[in-house]
N, C-alpha and C positions, 0 to 999 in steps of 0.2 A: 301127454299135455303137461303134467306136473314136472316131469323132467326136464321138458323143454322150457318151462317156465322158471326152473332152478338154473338151467344152463343161461338163461338170458340175463337173470340177478346177477349171476358171478360174472359175466362178461362186462355188464354195467358197472360193477363195482371196479373191475379192473381198469376199464375205461376211465373212470373218475379218479381212482388213484393215480394212472398215468398223467392226467391231466393235471392233478394236483402238484406231482413232483415236476411237471414240465413249467408250471408257472410259479415255481419258488425261485426267488433269486440266486443267482449263481455270480461267483467273482471269478475274474480271469486277469492274472498278473502278467504282463509281458513288459521286456523279454523274459526268456526263461533264465538267464543268468543276469542277475541285478549286480552292478559293480559300484564302487566310489567313483563319482565323476560322470556316471550315467544317468540315464533316464528310466522312469518306471511308470508305465501306463497302467492304471487300474480300470477296468470294465466290469460295470454291474449289469447283468441282464435280467430281464423279467422283473423290474424293480417298480412296484406300485408305490408312488409317494415319494417324498423328498430322500434323497441320497446325500449323507454326510461322511465325512471322514478326515481323519488326520494321521500323520506319519512322522514319528520323532519330533512331536511338538509344533509340526507345520500343517496348517489347515489345508485340505484338499478342495478344489473347486471342480465340482462335476457339471459335466455340458451333455445335453441329449445329442447322440450321434447314431443315426441307423438303428433306432430302436432300442438303444442301450444308453446308460450313463458313463460317461468317460472322464477321467482325470488324469492329467499329467504331472509328474513332478520329479525334481532333479535330486540326486543322490550327492550330499556334500563330499569333496575330495578327501576331507580328513575322516569320514565315517569307518571306523573300525570294523572289520569283517564280524559278522555273526548274524544272529537271529533277532529281528526287530518286530513288534506287534504293528500290523496295520489295523487301526479303529475304524471300523465301518458302522453304519446304521441305515436301515431302510425304514423310512417312516417310523422312525424311534426304535424299531427293532435290531438289537445288536448283530452284527455280522462281521465280525473280526478275523483276521486271517495273519498267519506268520510268515513274515519275508526274510529269506536267507541272502545277506549281503556277502558275495564272493569276494576274495581278494585278487586286486589286479595290479599289476607291475607296470609303472610307467617309465619312460626313459628319463635317463639322468644325464644333465648336461654340466660338466666340469668346466669353469671359466676362472683364468686368471687376469685380473684387470688392475690398473693403477688404483691406488687408494682413492685418489680424487675423483675417480668414476664410481667408487663405490660408496663412500662415506659422502652424505649430502651437505651442502654448504648450509650456513644457517637460514639464507633466503630460501633455499630449495627445500629445507626440512620444515620451514614454517608454511611453504606452499603445499607441501605433502599432507600436513596436518588439517589444513583446511580442506583440501579434497577429500581426506578420510572422514572428516565431520559431514561433509556434504552425501558421501555415499552411505554413510552409516544411517542418515535419515532415509535412504531411498532402499536399501536392503529389506528393510521389515515389510515394506508395501508387498503386498500379494493380491493381485487383482483377479477379477475374472477373465476368461479367454478374450482377447482381442485381435487374434490373428484370423485369417481366412484363408482356407485352401493349403496349397502346399507352399512349402518354402523354397526359394531360389537362391542360385549361387551369388552373391554381391559383385563378385569379380570373375565372370567365367573366363577359364583357360588359364588363371594365373595359379602359379603354384603355392603350395603352403608352407611358410617359413617355419616358426616354430608351432608344433601342434599343441593341443590342449593337453594340460595334466604333466607335462615336462617338469621334472624337479631339478631346479637350478642349485649348485653349489658353487658359490664365487669366493675366491680366496679362501677355500677349505669352509666356508661358512655356509650352512643351509640356509636357502632362502624359502619363501612360499611358492609353492608350485604355480606353474603358468595356468591361469584361469581362462585364458582366451584362445584364440586362434588366430596366428599372423599370417596374413596373405600379402605375399610380394607384389608390389605394384608400382608403376613408374607415376611421378609427379603429374597431375593432370587428369589420371585416369578416371573416368566416371565410375562411381560406386552407387550401386543400385540398394534400396532397401530390401531384404530379404522377404520381407511381408510388410503389412500395414505398418507403415511408422515413417520416420523423417532420419535422413542421415545429415 
């Protein structure tokens, strides 16, 4: 009887230990290869309490999804490859991880254009500066999740013109990489909002 009692105690201790390990917060970072210009999804499972985090000085916003806290963030195109710290905390307890940013080569587009198409006129330069000031006020805004469900193609069946990340060299002068996706379309084609939003 004493032997059975000891075995029962050992089993109970093992079960308690397994349960404690299973209930500890775990961090999953995806995709496996994180690159400049890509996305990073941070998933924290078994998190009891508030999940907070930041990456390269940018605050992460976590949302509950299927029993886990998830955050999505973009990796700047100009990020140098290397290891960076993902600062996390669960209910005030630090839970940081190292993230490896791998190198990615984007296509290079070399163009030769007339100078009047490259150098802005005074009017266009003034307009560009106004636009930049407006955009500068928008970029720092980092809101909570406002989309729902899956994203859709805004122009189904249309071909992609200039893809994201293309580095342009115009008249032998490097320009900023292409930070969007150009989709070819005809004038008057309806454009759908990929998710909640207004076009």
